[in-house]
PDB file of N, CA, C and O in Angstrom:
ATOM      1  N   MET A   1      83.834  46.879 103.002  1.00  0.00           N
ATOM      2  CA  MET A   1      85.063  47.050 103.754  1.00  0.00           C
ATOM      3  C   MET A   1      86.256  46.564 102.951  1.00  0.00           C
ATOM      4  O   MET A   1      86.114  45.886 101.932  1.00  0.00           O
ATOM      5  N   ASP A   2      87.386  46.913 103.417  1.00  0.00           N
ATOM      6  CA  ASP A   2      88.650  46.450 102.842  1.00  0.00           C
ATOM      7  C   ASP A   2      88.718  44.929 102.980  1.00  0.00           C
ATOM      8  O   ASP A   2      88.051  44.347 103.836  1.00  0.00           O
ATOM      9  N   MET A   3      89.524  44.295 102.138  1.00  0.00           N
ATOM     10  CA  MET A   3      89.646  42.836 102.170  1.00  0.00           C
ATOM     11  C   MET A   3      90.703  42.354 103.156  1.00  0.00           C
ATOM     12  O   MET A   3      91.023  41.165 103.186  1.00  0.00           O
ATOM     13  N   TRP A   4      91.237  43.245 103.949  1.00  0.00           N
ATOM     14  CA  TRP A   4      92.262  42.864 104.906  1.00  0.00           C
ATOM     15  C   TRP A   4      91.665  41.904 105.937  1.00  0.00           C
ATOM     16  O   TRP A   4      90.604  42.179 106.497  1.00  0.00           O
ATOM     17  N   GLN A   5      92.329  40.803 106.184  1.00  0.00           N
ATOM     18  CA  GLN A   5      91.821  39.752 107.060  1.00  0.00           C
ATOM     19  C   GLN A   5      91.513  40.264 108.461  1.00  0.00           C
ATOM     20  O   GLN A   5      90.544  39.820 109.077  1.00  0.00           O
ATOM     21  N   ALA A   6      92.317  41.188 108.973  1.00  0.00           N
ATOM     22  CA  ALA A   6      92.082  41.720 110.325  1.00  0.00           C
ATOM     23  C   ALA A   6      90.728  42.424 110.404  1.00  0.00           C
ATOM     24  O   ALA A   6      90.035  42.299 111.414  1.00  0.00           O
ATOM     25  N   PHE A   7      90.336  43.161 109.364  1.00  0.00           N
ATOM     26  CA  PHE A   7      89.034  43.829 109.352  1.00  0.00           C
ATOM     27  C   PHE A   7      87.904  42.807 109.351  1.00  0.00           C
ATOM     28  O   PHE A   7      86.927  42.939 110.089  1.00  0.00           O
ATOM     29  N   MET A   8      88.053  41.793 108.513  1.00  0.00           N
ATOM     30  CA  MET A   8      87.001  40.776 108.422  1.00  0.00           C
ATOM     31  C   MET A   8      86.861  39.986 109.722  1.00  0.00           C
ATOM     32  O   MET A   8      85.747  39.681 110.147  1.00  0.00           O
ATOM     33  N   THR A   9      87.983  39.657 110.349  1.00  0.00           N
ATOM     34  CA  THR A   9      87.957  38.928 111.613  1.00  0.00           C
ATOM     35  C   THR A   9      87.299  39.755 112.707  1.00  0.00           C
ATOM     36  O   THR A   9      86.463  39.257 113.461  1.00  0.00           O
ATOM     37  N   SER A  10      87.684  41.020 112.784  1.00  0.00           N
ATOM     38  CA  SER A  10      87.112  41.916 113.794  1.00  0.00           C
ATOM     39  C   SER A  10      85.610  42.087 113.593  1.00  0.00           C
ATOM     40  O   SER A  10      84.839  42.035 114.552  1.00  0.00           O
ATOM     41  N   ALA A  11      85.198  42.289 112.347  1.00  0.00           N
ATOM     42  CA  ALA A  11      83.771  42.451 112.062  1.00  0.00           C
ATOM     43  C   ALA A  11      83.014  41.184 112.422  1.00  0.00           C
ATOM     44  O   ALA A  11      81.914  41.250 112.971  1.00  0.00           O
ATOM     45  N   GLY A  12      83.597  40.027 112.116  1.00  0.00           N
ATOM     46  CA  GLY A  12      82.962  38.757 112.446  1.00  0.00           C
ATOM     47  C   GLY A  12      82.774  38.559 113.939  1.00  0.00           C
ATOM     48  O   GLY A  12      81.789  37.962 114.373  1.00  0.00           O
ATOM     49  N   LYS A  13      83.716  39.060 114.723  1.00  0.00           N
ATOM     50  CA  LYS A  13      83.627  38.935 116.188  1.00  0.00           C
ATOM     51  C   LYS A  13      82.647  39.952 116.778  1.00  0.00           C
ATOM     52  O   LYS A  13      81.878  39.628 117.683  1.00  0.00           O
ATOM     53  N   GLN A  14      82.683  41.183 116.259  1.00  0.00           N
ATOM     54  CA  GLN A  14      81.858  42.258 116.814  1.00  0.00           C
ATOM     55  C   GLN A  14      80.393  42.165 116.394  1.00  0.00           C
ATOM     56  O   GLN A  14      79.499  42.440 117.194  1.00  0.00           O
ATOM     57  N   VAL A  15      80.149  41.786 115.166  1.00  0.00           N
ATOM     58  CA  VAL A  15      78.789  41.676 114.644  1.00  0.00           C
ATOM     59  C   VAL A  15      78.672  40.379 113.839  1.00  0.00           C
ATOM     60  O   VAL A  15      78.663  40.403 112.608  1.00  0.00           O
ATOM     61  N   PRO A  16      78.583  39.252 114.544  1.00  0.00           N
ATOM     62  CA  PRO A  16      78.655  37.947 113.895  1.00  0.00           C
ATOM     63  C   PRO A  16      77.565  37.676 112.850  1.00  0.00           C
ATOM     64  O   PRO A  16      77.772  36.856 111.956  1.00  0.00           O
ATOM     65  N   LYS A  17      76.429  38.333 112.941  1.00  0.00           N
ATOM     66  CA  LYS A  17      75.353  38.084 111.982  1.00  0.00           C
ATOM     67  C   LYS A  17      75.415  39.027 110.774  1.00  0.00           C
ATOM     68  O   LYS A  17      74.624  38.902 109.839  1.00  0.00           O
ATOM     69  N   ALA A  18      76.354  39.960 110.805  1.00  0.00           N
ATOM     70  CA  ALA A  18      76.477  40.911 109.695  1.00  0.00           C
ATOM     71  C   ALA A  18      77.117  40.234 108.489  1.00  0.00           C
ATOM     72  O   ALA A  18      77.991  39.379 108.626  1.00  0.00           O
ATOM     73  N   GLU A  19      76.667  40.630 107.320  1.00  0.00           N
ATOM     74  CA  GLU A  19      77.254  40.119 106.086  1.00  0.00           C
ATOM     75  C   GLU A  19      78.390  41.050 105.667  1.00  0.00           C
ATOM     76  O   GLU A  19      78.221  42.268 105.620  1.00  0.00           O
ATOM     77  N   ILE A  20      79.528  40.475 105.370  1.00  0.00           N
ATOM     78  CA  ILE A  20      80.684  41.275 104.952  1.00  0.00           C
ATOM     79  C   ILE A  20      80.581  41.545 103.463  1.00  0.00           C
ATOM     80  O   ILE A  20      80.396  40.632 102.658  1.00  0.00           O
ATOM     81  N   VAL A  21      80.704  42.815 103.115  1.00  0.00           N
ATOM     82  CA  VAL A  21      80.626  43.234 101.721  1.00  0.00           C
ATOM     83  C   VAL A  21      81.891  44.023 101.407  1.00  0.00           C
ATOM     84  O   VAL A  21      82.287  44.909 102.166  1.00  0.00           O
ATOM     85  N   HIS A  22      82.520  43.694 100.282  1.00  0.00           N
ATOM     86  CA  HIS A  22      83.732  44.393  99.856  1.00  0.00           C
ATOM     87  C   HIS A  22      83.368  45.441  98.826  1.00  0.00           C
ATOM     88  O   HIS A  22      82.593  45.177  97.906  1.00  0.00           O
ATOM     89  N   ASP A  23      83.928  46.633  98.981  1.00  0.00           N
ATOM     90  CA  ASP A  23      83.591  47.718  98.066  1.00  0.00           C
ATOM     91  C   ASP A  23      84.309  47.562  96.724  1.00  0.00           C
ATOM     92  O   ASP A  23      85.348  46.909  96.628  1.00  0.00           O
ATOM     93  N   LYS A  24      83.729  48.177  95.694  1.00  0.00           N
ATOM     94  CA  LYS A  24      84.251  48.062  94.334  1.00  0.00           C
ATOM     95  C   LYS A  24      85.669  48.612  94.219  1.00  0.00           C
ATOM     96  O   LYS A  24      86.475  48.084  93.453  1.00  0.00           O
ATOM     97  N   PHE A  25      85.982  49.662  94.967  1.00  0.00           N
ATOM     98  CA  PHE A  25      87.317  50.254  94.895  1.00  0.00           C
ATOM     99  C   PHE A  25      88.384  49.223  95.232  1.00  0.00           C
ATOM    100  O   PHE A  25      89.361  49.075  94.498  1.00  0.00           O
ATOM    101  N   HIS A  26      88.202  48.505  96.350  1.00  0.00           N
ATOM    102  CA  HIS A  26      89.210  47.543  96.777  1.00  0.00           C
ATOM    103  C   HIS A  26      89.267  46.326  95.849  1.00  0.00           C
ATOM    104  O   HIS A  26      90.348  45.794  95.593  1.00  0.00           O
ATOM    105  N   ILE A  27      88.133  45.893  95.353  1.00  0.00           N
ATOM    106  CA  ILE A  27      88.133  44.778  94.412  1.00  0.00           C
ATOM    107  C   ILE A  27      88.890  45.169  93.144  1.00  0.00           C
ATOM    108  O   ILE A  27      89.725  44.409  92.654  1.00  0.00           O
ATOM    109  N   ALA A  28      88.593  46.366  92.614  1.00  0.00           N
ATOM    110  CA  ALA A  28      89.280  46.848  91.408  1.00  0.00           C
ATOM    111  C   ALA A  28      90.772  47.000  91.660  1.00  0.00           C
ATOM    112  O   ALA A  28      91.582  46.705  90.781  1.00  0.00           O
ATOM    113  N   LYS A  29      91.140  47.456  92.845  1.00  0.00           N
ATOM    114  CA  LYS A  29      92.549  47.626  93.197  1.00  0.00           C
ATOM    115  C   LYS A  29      93.279  46.280  93.152  1.00  0.00           C
ATOM    116  O   LYS A  29      94.343  46.167  92.544  1.00  0.00           O
ATOM    117  N   TYR A  30      92.709  45.272  93.792  1.00  0.00           N
ATOM    118  CA  TYR A  30      93.353  43.963  93.828  1.00  0.00           C
ATOM    119  C   TYR A  30      93.413  43.323  92.440  1.00  0.00           C
ATOM    120  O   TYR A  30      94.410  42.690  92.089  1.00  0.00           O
ATOM    121  N   LEU A  31      92.362  43.484  91.663  1.00  0.00           N
ATOM    122  CA  LEU A  31      92.369  42.936  90.302  1.00  0.00           C
ATOM    123  C   LEU A  31      93.423  43.627  89.444  1.00  0.00           C
ATOM    124  O   LEU A  31      94.146  42.974  88.692  1.00  0.00           O
ATOM    125  N   GLY A  32      93.506  44.954  89.562  1.00  0.00           N
ATOM    126  CA  GLY A  32      94.509  45.709  88.806  1.00  0.00           C
ATOM    127  C   GLY A  32      95.922  45.285  89.175  1.00  0.00           C
ATOM    128  O   GLY A  32      96.781  45.143  88.304  1.00  0.00           O
ATOM    129  N   GLU A  33      96.160  45.085  90.461  1.00  0.00           N
ATOM    130  CA  GLU A  33      97.485  44.651  90.914  1.00  0.00           C
ATOM    131  C   GLU A  33      97.815  43.258  90.397  1.00  0.00           C
ATOM    132  O   GLU A  33      98.958  42.983  90.031  1.00  0.00           O
ATOM    133  N   ALA A  34      96.824  42.385  90.366  1.00  0.00           N
ATOM    134  CA  ALA A  34      97.052  41.024  89.881  1.00  0.00           C
ATOM    135  C   ALA A  34      97.385  41.028  88.384  1.00  0.00           C
ATOM    136  O   ALA A  34      98.307  40.338  87.949  1.00  0.00           O
ATOM    137  N   VAL A  35      96.636  41.801  87.604  1.00  0.00           N
ATOM    138  CA  VAL A  35      96.905  41.885  86.165  1.00  0.00           C
ATOM    139  C   VAL A  35      98.289  42.477  85.932  1.00  0.00           C
ATOM    140  O   VAL A  35      99.032  42.010  85.068  1.00  0.00           O
ATOM    141  N   ASP A  36      98.636  43.510  86.706  1.00  0.00           N
ATOM    142  CA  ASP A  36      99.939  44.143  86.528  1.00  0.00           C
ATOM    143  C   ASP A  36     101.073  43.188  86.883  1.00  0.00           C
ATOM    144  O   ASP A  36     102.125  43.215  86.245  1.00  0.00           O
ATOM    145  N   LYS A  37     100.873  42.354  87.884  1.00  0.00           N
ATOM    146  CA  LYS A  37     101.897  41.367  88.262  1.00  0.00           C
ATOM    147  C   LYS A  37     102.121  40.371  87.120  1.00  0.00           C
ATOM    148  O   LYS A  37     103.261  40.035  86.800  1.00  0.00           O
ATOM    149  N   VAL A  38     101.038  39.906  86.515  1.00  0.00           N
ATOM    150  CA  VAL A  38     101.152  38.990  85.375  1.00  0.00           C
ATOM    151  C   VAL A  38     101.837  39.701  84.213  1.00  0.00           C
ATOM    152  O   VAL A  38     102.719  39.133  83.569  1.00  0.00           O
ATOM    153  N   ARG A  39     101.429  40.958  83.937  1.00  0.00           N
ATOM    154  CA  ARG A  39     102.006  41.716  82.829  1.00  0.00           C
ATOM    155  C   ARG A  39     103.501  41.909  83.009  1.00  0.00           C
ATOM    156  O   ARG A  39     104.263  41.721  82.060  1.00  0.00           O
ATOM    157  N   ARG A  40     103.937  42.281  84.210  1.00  0.00           N
ATOM    158  CA  ARG A  40     105.369  42.493  84.458  1.00  0.00           C
ATOM    159  C   ARG A  40     106.163  41.213  84.237  1.00  0.00           C
ATOM    160  O   ARG A  40     107.227  41.234  83.619  1.00  0.00           O
ATOM    161  N   SER A  41     105.648  40.111  84.740  1.00  0.00           N
ATOM    162  CA  SER A  41     106.335  38.827  84.584  1.00  0.00           C
ATOM    163  C   SER A  41     106.412  38.424  83.111  1.00  0.00           C
ATOM    164  O   SER A  41     107.463  38.012  82.620  1.00  0.00           O
ATOM    165  N   GLU A  42     105.299  38.550  82.429  1.00  0.00           N
ATOM    166  CA  GLU A  42     105.269  38.165  81.024  1.00  0.00           C
ATOM    167  C   GLU A  42     106.107  39.109  80.169  1.00  0.00           C
ATOM    168  O   GLU A  42     106.788  38.666  79.243  1.00  0.00           O
ATOM    169  N   ASN A  43     106.065  40.391  80.467  1.00  0.00           N
ATOM    170  CA  ASN A  43     106.866  41.362  79.721  1.00  0.00           C
ATOM    171  C   ASN A  43     108.356  41.049  79.849  1.00  0.00           C
ATOM    172  O   ASN A  43     109.102  41.142  78.875  1.00  0.00           O
ATOM    173  N   LYS A  44     108.780  40.679  81.051  1.00  0.00           N
ATOM    174  CA  LYS A  44     110.186  40.335  81.265  1.00  0.00           C
ATOM    175  C   LYS A  44     110.577  39.116  80.418  1.00  0.00           C
ATOM    176  O   LYS A  44     111.630  39.109  79.781  1.00  0.00           O
ATOM    177  N   ALA A  45     109.728  38.099  80.417  1.00  0.00           N
ATOM    178  CA  ALA A  45     110.006  36.889  79.635  1.00  0.00           C
ATOM    179  C   ALA A  45     110.038  37.204  78.132  1.00  0.00           C
ATOM    180  O   ALA A  45     110.898  36.705  77.407  1.00  0.00           O
ATOM    181  N   LEU A  46     109.099  38.032  77.676  1.00  0.00           N
ATOM    182  CA  LEU A  46     109.061  38.389  76.260  1.00  0.00           C
ATOM    183  C   LEU A  46     110.279  39.218  75.860  1.00  0.00           C
ATOM    184  O   LEU A  46     110.846  39.022  74.785  1.00  0.00           O
ATOM    185  N   LYS A  47     110.677  40.145  76.731  1.00  0.00           N
ATOM    186  CA  LYS A  47     111.846  40.974  76.432  1.00  0.00           C
ATOM    187  C   LYS A  47     113.104  40.133  76.305  1.00  0.00           C
ATOM    188  O   LYS A  47     113.970  40.423  75.479  1.00  0.00           O
ATOM    189  N   ASP A  48     113.209  39.089  77.124  1.00  0.00           N
ATOM    190  CA  ASP A  48     114.367  38.191  77.044  1.00  0.00           C
ATOM    191  C   ASP A  48     114.434  37.488  75.687  1.00  0.00           C
ATOM    192  O   ASP A  48     115.508  37.093  75.234  1.00  0.00           O
ATOM    193  N   GLU A  49     113.266  37.338  75.043  1.00  0.00           N
ATOM    194  CA  GLU A  49     113.202  36.719  73.718  1.00  0.00           C
ATOM    195  C   GLU A  49     113.263  37.760  72.600  1.00  0.00           C
ATOM    196  O   GLU A  49     113.223  37.408  71.421  1.00  0.00           O
ATOM    197  N   GLY A  50     113.360  39.039  72.965  1.00  0.00           N
ATOM    198  CA  GLY A  50     113.414  40.108  71.972  1.00  0.00           C
ATOM    199  C   GLY A  50     112.055  40.609  71.519  1.00  0.00           C
ATOM    200  O   GLY A  50     111.970  41.373  70.558  1.00  0.00           O
ATOM    201  N   ASP A  51     111.003  40.199  72.184  1.00  0.00           N
ATOM    202  CA  ASP A  51     109.633  40.598  71.835  1.00  0.00           C
ATOM    203  C   ASP A  51     109.203  41.752  72.737  1.00  0.00           C
ATOM    204  O   ASP A  51     109.250  41.633  73.962  1.00  0.00           O
ATOM    205  N   GLU A  52     108.788  42.855  72.145  1.00  0.00           N
ATOM    206  CA  GLU A  52     108.379  44.026  72.928  1.00  0.00           C
ATOM    207  C   GLU A  52     106.881  44.295  72.807  1.00  0.00           C
ATOM    208  O   GLU A  52     106.457  45.450  72.845  1.00  0.00           O
ATOM    209  N   THR A  53     106.088  43.256  72.663  1.00  0.00           N
ATOM    210  CA  THR A  53     104.637  43.378  72.508  1.00  0.00           C
ATOM    211  C   THR A  53     104.002  44.153  73.654  1.00  0.00           C
ATOM    212  O   THR A  53     103.113  44.972  73.421  1.00  0.00           O
ATOM    213  N   LEU A  54     104.438  43.911  74.888  1.00  0.00           N
ATOM    214  CA  LEU A  54     103.815  44.535  76.052  1.00  0.00           C
ATOM    215  C   LEU A  54     104.493  45.839  76.484  1.00  0.00           C
ATOM    216  O   LEU A  54     104.046  46.483  77.433  1.00  0.00           O
ATOM    217  N   LYS A  55     105.550  46.224  75.805  1.00  0.00           N
ATOM    218  CA  LYS A  55     106.281  47.428  76.186  1.00  0.00           C
ATOM    219  C   LYS A  55     105.350  48.649  76.115  1.00  0.00           C
ATOM    220  O   LYS A  55     104.697  48.888  75.100  1.00  0.00           O
ATOM    221  N   GLY A  56     105.304  49.405  77.202  1.00  0.00           N
ATOM    222  CA  GLY A  56     104.511  50.622  77.260  1.00  0.00           C
ATOM    223  C   GLY A  56     103.013  50.403  77.371  1.00  0.00           C
ATOM    224  O   GLY A  56     102.234  51.321  77.118  1.00  0.00           O
ATOM    225  N   SER A  57     102.599  49.198  77.746  1.00  0.00           N
ATOM    226  CA  SER A  57     101.160  48.915  77.792  1.00  0.00           C
ATOM    227  C   SER A  57     100.560  48.967  79.195  1.00  0.00           C
ATOM    228  O   SER A  57      99.367  48.706  79.355  1.00  0.00           O
ATOM    229  N   ARG A  58     101.343  49.291  80.198  1.00  0.00           N
ATOM    230  CA  ARG A  58     100.853  49.240  81.582  1.00  0.00           C
ATOM    231  C   ARG A  58      99.570  50.033  81.772  1.00  0.00           C
ATOM    232  O   ARG A  58      98.605  49.519  82.337  1.00  0.00           O
ATOM    233  N   GLN A  59      99.545  51.273  81.310  1.00  0.00           N
ATOM    234  CA  GLN A  59      98.369  52.119  81.514  1.00  0.00           C
ATOM    235  C   GLN A  59      97.144  51.586  80.783  1.00  0.00           C
ATOM    236  O   GLN A  59      96.017  51.768  81.242  1.00  0.00           O
ATOM    237  N   LEU A  60      97.360  50.930  79.651  1.00  0.00           N
ATOM    238  CA  LEU A  60      96.223  50.371  78.912  1.00  0.00           C
ATOM    239  C   LEU A  60      95.454  49.365  79.762  1.00  0.00           C
ATOM    240  O   LEU A  60      94.224  49.327  79.731  1.00  0.00           O
ATOM    241  N   TRP A  61      96.177  48.560  80.513  1.00  0.00           N
ATOM    242  CA  TRP A  61      95.545  47.516  81.330  1.00  0.00           C
ATOM    243  C   TRP A  61      94.872  48.104  82.562  1.00  0.00           C
ATOM    244  O   TRP A  61      93.927  47.514  83.086  1.00  0.00           O
ATOM    245  N   LEU A  62      95.338  49.248  83.031  1.00  0.00           N
ATOM    246  CA  LEU A  62      94.818  49.826  84.271  1.00  0.00           C
ATOM    247  C   LEU A  62      93.652  50.783  84.055  1.00  0.00           C
ATOM    248  O   LEU A  62      92.853  50.995  84.967  1.00  0.00           O
ATOM    249  N   TYR A  63      93.542  51.363  82.862  1.00  0.00           N
ATOM    250  CA  TYR A  63      92.480  52.327  82.591  1.00  0.00           C
ATOM    251  C   TYR A  63      91.147  51.619  82.356  1.00  0.00           C
ATOM    252  O   TYR A  63      91.106  50.473  81.909  1.00  0.00           O
ATOM    253  N   ASN A  64      90.072  52.315  82.663  1.00  0.00           N
ATOM    254  CA  ASN A  64      88.745  51.872  82.288  1.00  0.00           C
ATOM    255  C   ASN A  64      88.646  52.031  80.778  1.00  0.00           C
ATOM    256  O   ASN A  64      88.962  53.102  80.260  1.00  0.00           O
ATOM    257  N   VAL A  65      88.223  51.014  80.065  1.00  0.00           N
ATOM    258  CA  VAL A  65      88.192  51.088  78.600  1.00  0.00           C
ATOM    259  C   VAL A  65      87.321  52.236  78.101  1.00  0.00           C
ATOM    260  O   VAL A  65      87.533  52.738  76.998  1.00  0.00           O
ATOM    261  N   GLU A  66      86.356  52.649  78.890  1.00  0.00           N
ATOM    262  CA  GLU A  66      85.491  53.770  78.503  1.00  0.00           C
ATOM    263  C   GLU A  66      86.260  55.085  78.464  1.00  0.00           C
ATOM    264  O   GLU A  66      85.827  56.031  77.806  1.00  0.00           O
ATOM    265  N   ASN A  67      87.387  55.158  79.154  1.00  0.00           N
ATOM    266  CA  ASN A  67      88.179  56.382  79.204  1.00  0.00           C
ATOM    267  C   ASN A  67      89.332  56.398  78.202  1.00  0.00           C
ATOM    268  O   ASN A  67      90.094  57.365  78.161  1.00  0.00           O
ATOM    269  N   LEU A  68      89.471  55.361  77.408  1.00  0.00           N
ATOM    270  CA  LEU A  68      90.550  55.295  76.425  1.00  0.00           C
ATOM    271  C   LEU A  68      90.122  55.965  75.123  1.00  0.00           C
ATOM    272  O   LEU A  68      88.959  55.903  74.725  1.00  0.00           O
ATOM    273  N   SER A  69      91.078  56.598  74.478  1.00  0.00           N
ATOM    274  CA  SER A  69      90.798  57.143  73.149  1.00  0.00           C
ATOM    275  C   SER A  69      90.591  55.959  72.199  1.00  0.00           C
ATOM    276  O   SER A  69      90.937  54.826  72.531  1.00  0.00           O
ATOM    277  N   GLU A  70      90.036  56.222  71.039  1.00  0.00           N
ATOM    278  CA  GLU A  70      89.789  55.148  70.080  1.00  0.00           C
ATOM    279  C   GLU A  70      91.090  54.457  69.682  1.00  0.00           C
ATOM    280  O   GLU A  70      91.133  53.238  69.519  1.00  0.00           O
ATOM    281  N   GLU A  71      92.149  55.252  69.528  1.00  0.00           N
ATOM    282  CA  GLU A  71      93.458  54.704  69.157  1.00  0.00           C
ATOM    283  C   GLU A  71      94.007  53.789  70.242  1.00  0.00           C
ATOM    284  O   GLU A  71      94.492  52.695  69.951  1.00  0.00           O
ATOM    285  N   ARG A  72      93.932  54.234  71.497  1.00  0.00           N
ATOM    286  CA  ARG A  72      94.443  53.424  72.616  1.00  0.00           C
ATOM    287  C   ARG A  72      93.576  52.180  72.828  1.00  0.00           C
ATOM    288  O   ARG A  72      94.081  51.116  73.185  1.00  0.00           O
ATOM    289  N   TYR A  73      92.266  52.323  72.604  1.00  0.00           N
ATOM    290  CA  TYR A  73      91.358  51.185  72.718  1.00  0.00           C
ATOM    291  C   TYR A  73      91.730  50.110  71.691  1.00  0.00           C
ATOM    292  O   TYR A  73      91.800  48.925  72.016  1.00  0.00           O
ATOM    293  N   ASP A  74      91.965  50.539  70.453  1.00  0.00           N
ATOM    294  CA  ASP A  74      92.357  49.599  69.400  1.00  0.00           C
ATOM    295  C   ASP A  74      93.675  48.906  69.745  1.00  0.00           C
ATOM    296  O   ASP A  74      93.851  47.716  69.482  1.00  0.00           O
ATOM    297  N   GLU A  75      94.590  49.660  70.333  1.00  0.00           N
ATOM    298  CA  GLU A  75      95.881  49.096  70.756  1.00  0.00           C
ATOM    299  C   GLU A  75      95.672  48.024  71.832  1.00  0.00           C
ATOM    300  O   GLU A  75      96.288  46.959  71.784  1.00  0.00           O
ATOM    301  N   LEU A  76      94.801  48.315  72.796  1.00  0.00           N
ATOM    302  CA  LEU A  76      94.507  47.343  73.852  1.00  0.00           C
ATOM    303  C   LEU A  76      93.870  46.084  73.284  1.00  0.00           C
ATOM    304  O   LEU A  76      94.246  44.975  73.663  1.00  0.00           O
ATOM    305  N   MET A  77      92.914  46.244  72.384  1.00  0.00           N
ATOM    306  CA  MET A  77      92.242  45.081  71.788  1.00  0.00           C
ATOM    307  C   MET A  77      93.232  44.210  71.007  1.00  0.00           C
ATOM    308  O   MET A  77      93.138  42.983  71.034  1.00  0.00           O
ATOM    309  N   LYS A  78      94.168  44.841  70.321  1.00  0.00           N
ATOM    310  CA  LYS A  78      95.179  44.099  69.567  1.00  0.00           C
ATOM    311  C   LYS A  78      96.050  43.261  70.513  1.00  0.00           C
ATOM    312  O   LYS A  78      96.341  42.098  70.234  1.00  0.00           O
ATOM    313  N   ILE A  79      96.456  43.863  71.625  1.00  0.00           N
ATOM    314  CA  ILE A  79      97.290  43.143  72.592  1.00  0.00           C
ATOM    315  C   ILE A  79      96.483  42.038  73.265  1.00  0.00           C
ATOM    316  O   ILE A  79      96.999  40.941  73.479  1.00  0.00           O
ATOM    317  N   GLN A  80      95.222  42.313  73.602  1.00  0.00           N
ATOM    318  CA  GLN A  80      94.388  41.303  74.264  1.00  0.00           C
ATOM    319  C   GLN A  80      94.181  40.073  73.396  1.00  0.00           C
ATOM    320  O   GLN A  80      94.060  38.965  73.917  1.00  0.00           O
ATOM    321  N   GLN A  81      94.140  40.249  72.098  1.00  0.00           N
ATOM    322  CA  GLN A  81      93.897  39.137  71.188  1.00  0.00           C
ATOM    323  C   GLN A  81      95.182  38.419  70.781  1.00  0.00           C
ATOM    324  O   GLN A  81      95.149  37.528  69.931  1.00  0.00           O
ATOM    325  N   ALA A  82      96.312  38.796  71.377  1.00  0.00           N
ATOM    326  CA  ALA A  82      97.606  38.222  71.008  1.00  0.00           C
ATOM    327  C   ALA A  82      97.925  36.921  71.746  1.00  0.00           C
ATOM    328  O   ALA A  82      99.066  36.462  71.704  1.00  0.00           O
ATOM    329  N   ASP A  83      96.948  36.322  72.416  1.00  0.00           N
ATOM    330  CA  ASP A  83      97.130  35.062  73.132  1.00  0.00           C
ATOM    331  C   ASP A  83      98.260  35.146  74.162  1.00  0.00           C
ATOM    332  O   ASP A  83      99.166  34.314  74.190  1.00  0.00           O
ATOM    333  N   LEU A  84      98.174  36.180  75.007  1.00  0.00           N
ATOM    334  CA  LEU A  84      99.147  36.358  76.074  1.00  0.00           C
ATOM    335  C   LEU A  84      98.500  36.083  77.421  1.00  0.00           C
ATOM    336  O   LEU A  84      97.282  36.190  77.563  1.00  0.00           O
ATOM    337  N   LYS A  85      99.305  35.732  78.400  1.00  0.00           N
ATOM    338  CA  LYS A  85      98.803  35.507  79.755  1.00  0.00           C
ATOM    339  C   LYS A  85      98.165  36.779  80.300  1.00  0.00           C
ATOM    340  O   LYS A  85      97.164  36.717  81.013  1.00  0.00           O
ATOM    341  N   THR A  86      98.733  37.915  79.972  1.00  0.00           N
ATOM    342  CA  THR A  86      98.215  39.192  80.459  1.00  0.00           C
ATOM    343  C   THR A  86      96.801  39.415  79.960  1.00  0.00           C
ATOM    344  O   THR A  86      95.950  39.878  80.720  1.00  0.00           O
ATOM    345  N   GLY A  87      96.530  39.102  78.714  1.00  0.00           N
ATOM    346  CA  GLY A  87      95.190  39.259  78.162  1.00  0.00           C
ATOM    347  C   GLY A  87      94.185  38.354  78.854  1.00  0.00           C
ATOM    348  O   GLY A  87      93.036  38.746  79.061  1.00  0.00           O
ATOM    349  N   ARG A  88      94.603  37.152  79.211  1.00  0.00           N
ATOM    350  CA  ARG A  88      93.718  36.234  79.919  1.00  0.00           C
ATOM    351  C   ARG A  88      93.494  36.689  81.357  1.00  0.00           C
ATOM    352  O   ARG A  88      92.416  36.490  81.918  1.00  0.00           O
ATOM    353  N   ALA A  89      94.516  37.300  81.947  1.00  0.00           N
ATOM    354  CA  ALA A  89      94.376  37.791  83.323  1.00  0.00           C
ATOM    355  C   ALA A  89      93.352  38.901  83.361  1.00  0.00           C
ATOM    356  O   ALA A  89      93.081  39.455  84.426  1.00  0.00           O
TER     357      ALA A  89
END
C-alpha cells in the first residue's frame, strides 16, 4: 500500500492482524524525491560558489542505472565519487 498515514491507520483498524507492506513503486518514489531535494539544495549552494558540478544531472539520479547509456553511466559515477551530499543521498 501507499505510505500515506491515513491508509496505514485505516488498515490497522479494519484488519489489525494484517501486516502492512509498502510496494516498491512508492518506496522508489519517496527515495527519488528525497535525493532530488538534496540535489536541488546542494546544486543551489554550489552555483552560488560558481561550481556547476550538478548542473543538468537531475535525470542521472532518477534513472535506473541499467537504463543509462555507457556515457551517462560514466558521468553519474564521476559525480557520485565527487564527495557530494547528493552522492551520499
